[in-house]
N, C-alpha and C positions, 0 to 999 in steps of 0.2 A: 414869508417864511423866515426871512432874516430877523424881523422884529420878534417873532416867537422864540427863535433860537437864542436871542440875547436875554431872555427872561428865564427865571426859575421854572421848572427844574432843568430845563435844557442847557442853560449857560453853565451850570454846575457839571453836568455830564460832559459837555464839550471841553471844559477846562481839564477834566480828568483824562479825556482822550488826548489832549495836547501833549501829554507825557509820552505818547507813542510816536516814535520817529517817522512812521509812514502814515500819519493821520494829518490831513489838512481839509479845510472847508474853503472852497472857492466861490466867489460871488460874482454874478454877471448881472448887468442891467437889462440884458436882452431877454425877452420872454421866450423860454424854451419850449414850453408846452409838450414836453416829452420826459420820459424816464429812461435812463440809460445806465446799464451796469455792464462793465467790460472787465474781464479778468484774463489771465493767460490761458484759460481753458474754454471760456464761453462769452457770449454776448446776449443780453436781454434788452429789448428795445420796445418801448410802448408809448402811445400818444394819448393825450387828453381827448375827451369827447368834444364834439363841436362847440358846446357851450364854454369849454375851457376851464371848467371847474371841477370835473370829476376825472380821476386817474384810477384805472383798474389794472393792476399788475397781472391779473390772471389772464389777460388777453394779450400779453406781450409777445412779440416775436422773439424766438430763442434759437440760437445756433451754437454749435461747437466746431463749425468749419473755420479753418484758419483764415480764410479770405473774409469771412464775415467779422471775425475778431479784429483783423487788421483794419477793416473799414470802420468798426466801432471805435477803435483807438484813434483813428484820424478825426472822427467826429468829436471825441473827447478833447483832443488837443486843439481843435478848431476853437471850441468854446473856452478852454482853459487860457488860450492866448488872449482872449478878450475879457478876462476876468481878473479879479484881484484876490489875493489871499485874505481871508478873514482872520482878524486877531482878536482874542478874548482877553 
């Protein structure tokens, strides 16, 4: 994914997003095999299928429970601590 993000048109879009104070892209070498979105109001968590090549966000687990959100933040921070910030 990182290779694609560093090529047009994505690199141009990321450079524009870099102007926003709260935008960063973090890169990890660990295979995540999941999709995670955590906000202050909800969590959405999904996993790749067994083959590891297909991700379908329509079957994500979704919750607005504060305990689930806190758990999602801990997962996010776990991987963020093992990642580096991408610079464009």
